[in-house]
C-alpha positions in Angstrom: 0.1 0.3 0.0 2.9 2.4 0.3 5.8 2.8 -1.9 8.2 0.7 0.2 9.5 -2.5 -1.0 7.6 -4.2 1.6 4.0 -4.8 2.8 2.7 -2.7 5.2 1.2 -3.9 8.9 0.2 -1.9 12.0 3.6 -0.8 12.7 4.2 0.5 8.8 3.5 4.4 8.6 2.9 4.9 4.7 3.0 7.9 2.8 1.2 8.3 -0.6 4.2 10.5 -2.0 1.5 12.0 -5.3 3.4 14.4 -7.7 6.5 14.7 -5.2 7.1 11.3 -5.5 6.3 8.3 -7.6 2.9 7.6 -9.2 1.7 5.2 -7.1 -2.1 5.6 -5.8 -3.4 1.9 -4.2 -6.7 0.6 -4.7 -7.9 -1.7 -1.8 -10.8 -4.2 -3.1 -10.5 -7.7 -1.5 -9.1 -8.8 2.3 -7.4 -7.0 5.2 -4.3 -4.5 4.5 -2.8 -2.2 7.7 -1.1 0.6 8.5 0.2 2.9 11.1 -0.2 6.4 10.6 -1.3 7.7 6.3 0.0 10.6 5.0 -1.4 11.3 1.4 0.0 14.1 -0.7 -1.0 16.5 -2.8 -1.9 14.6 -5.9 -1.9 11.5 -4.2 -4.9 9.1 -3.6 -6.2 6.2 -1.3 -9.3 4.6 -2.7 -10.7 1.6 -0.4 -13.8 0.5 -2.2 -13.7 -3.4 -0.4 -12.4 -5.3 1.9 -10.8 -4.0 5.1 -8.2 -1.1 5.8 -7.1 -1.1 9.7 -5.4 2.2 10.9 -3.5 1.7 14.0 -2.3 5.7 14.5 -3.9 8.1 13.1 -4.2 10.2 8.8 -2.5 13.1 7.5 -4.2 14.4 4.2 -2.6 17.1 2.6 -4.3 19.8 0.2 -4.4 17.8 -3.0 -4.5 14.5 -1.3 -7.7 12.0 -1.9 -9.3 9.5 1.3 -12.1 7.8 -0.6 -14.1 5.4 1.0 -17.3 6.8 -0.3 -18.0 3.4 -2.0 -17.2 0.8 -0.6 -14.9 -0.7 1.6 -13.8 -0.3 5.9 -12.0 1.2 7.8 -10.9 0.1 11.0 -9.1 1.8 13.6 -7.3 -0.7 15.9 -5.0 1.0 17.4 -3.2 0.0 20.9 -3.3 3.7 22.6 -6.3 6.2 22.3 -7.0 7.4 18.5 -8.3 11.1 19.5 -9.6 13.1 16.8 -10.5 11.1 14.0 -11.7 14.1 11.5 -14.6 13.0 8.8 -12.5 15.6 6.6 -9.9 13.1 6.2 -12.0 11.2 3.7 -13.9 12.5 0.5 -17.1 14.3 1.0 -16.4 13.1 5.0 -17.9 9.4 3.9 -16.6 6.1 5.4 -19.0 3.5 3.4 -18.2 1.2 7.1 -16.6 2.0 10.4 -15.4 -0.6 12.6 -14.1 0.5 15.9 -11.1 -2.2 17.8 -9.3 0.3 20.1 -9.9 -1.0 23.9 -8.3 2.5 24.7 -10.8 4.8 23.9 -11.5 6.3 20.0 -12.8 9.6 19.4 -13.8 11.0 16.9 -13.1 14.9 16.2 -15.1 18.0 16.8 -14.2 20.4 15.0 -17.8 22.3 13.3 -18.3 21.1 10.0 -16.2 18.1 10.7 -18.5 15.5 11.2 -18.1 11.9 10.2 -20.9 9.9 8.4 -21.4 6.6 7.9 -22.8 4.9 4.9 -23.3 1.6 5.9 -22.6 0.0 8.8 -20.8 0.8 12.8 -19.6 -2.0 14.3 -17.0 -2.8 17.2 -14.2 -5.4 16.5 -13.5 -6.2 20.1 -15.1 -6.2 23.5 -14.6 -2.7 26.0 -14.2 -0.7 23.3 -15.8 3.5 23.9 -16.4 5.4 21.2 -16.8 9.0 21.5 -18.6 11.0 18.9 -18.6 14.0 20.2 -22.0 14.6 18.9 -20.1 14.9 15.4 -21.5 11.7 13.8 -23.5 10.7 11.2 -25.3 7.5 10.3 -26.2 8.2 6.7 -29.3 8.0 4.7 -30.1 7.8 1.1 -32.3 6.9 -1.8 -30.5 2.7 -1.8 -29.2 2.4 1.6 -29.6 3.5 5.3 -26.7 3.5 7.8 -27.3 1.3 10.3 -25.4 -0.1 14.1 -24.4 -3.6 14.2 -25.2 -5.7 17.4 -22.3 -4.1 19.8 -22.5 -7.6 21.7 -21.9 -9.1 18.4 -25.0 -12.0 19.9 -23.6 -12.0 23.6 -19.9 -12.3 22.6 -18.5 -8.8 23.3 -20.5 -6.9 27.1 -19.0 -3.0 27.4 -18.7 -1.3 23.6 -20.2 1.5 24.5 -21.0 5.0 22.4 -21.0 7.8 24.6 -22.4 11.1 22.8 -24.8 12.2 20.5 -25.7 10.4 17.0 -27.4 11.8 13.9 -29.6 9.7 12.6 -30.5 10.0 8.9 -34.2 9.0 6.4 -33.8 9.1 3.3 -37.7 10.0 2.3 -38.5 9.7 -1.8 -40.1 12.8 -3.9 -44.0 13.1 -4.3 -45.1 11.9 -1.4 -47.3 15.2 1.0 -47.3 12.7 4.0 -45.4 11.2 6.0 -45.5 9.7 9.5 -42.2 9.1 12.0 -41.8 8.1 15.0 -40.2 7.0 18.0 -39.3 3.3 18.2 -40.6 1.2 21.4 -38.5 -0.4 24.3 -37.8 -4.0 23.9 -42.1 -5.3 23.5 -43.2 -2.4 25.6 -47.0 -1.0 24.9 -46.9 2.8 23.2 -48.6 3.7 26.6 -45.8 2.2 28.7 -43.1 3.4 26.0 -44.3 7.0 24.8 -46.8 8.5 27.3 -44.4 6.4 30.4 -46.5 4.6 31.7 -49.2 6.9 33.3 -46.8 8.3 35.1 -46.8 12.3 35.7 -44.5 13.7 36.4 -41.8 11.7 34.0 -40.0 9.6 36.1 -36.1 9.6 35.9 
């Protein structure tokens, strides 16, 4: 994935040189690729449209660089040290198709204004005891073809302590030419509308 003479792993700092070096613009289409820090220079392109790219540290994207994960593929943050300040602006149109949070020492999305991270397909956890801090800057996007989802955070009961802290914006795409729509909040477990929406008739509300 880099212009070094070896296959990068989780300890490799990868540089996509762009106009400053060889014309090397990797495309990941299948399997699992890994890197520590990724630097994308002016004119450099890194595309993930299939498979998984594991990042154990961070990304530096210089002006004119392109990191495209908008049409497929998955980014997995799996560092052993905390990974703070994950920026939506690292990626083309602030979009990641799918995201896996695997860092058990916390993963934090950037809180910068206008720097939201948009997920098109799925958000999931790859390890137990992972805390994902959204900084109120995470969006589960919805389009005409798909609406993003949060996968089972227990992985069928295997995990017990994965946590999302902070607000998550959940979009819902509606096709045009529909004059009226009913959008409701979900029910909890198997309770009734009365107990869920009307607080079981308790006033003032408890909690």
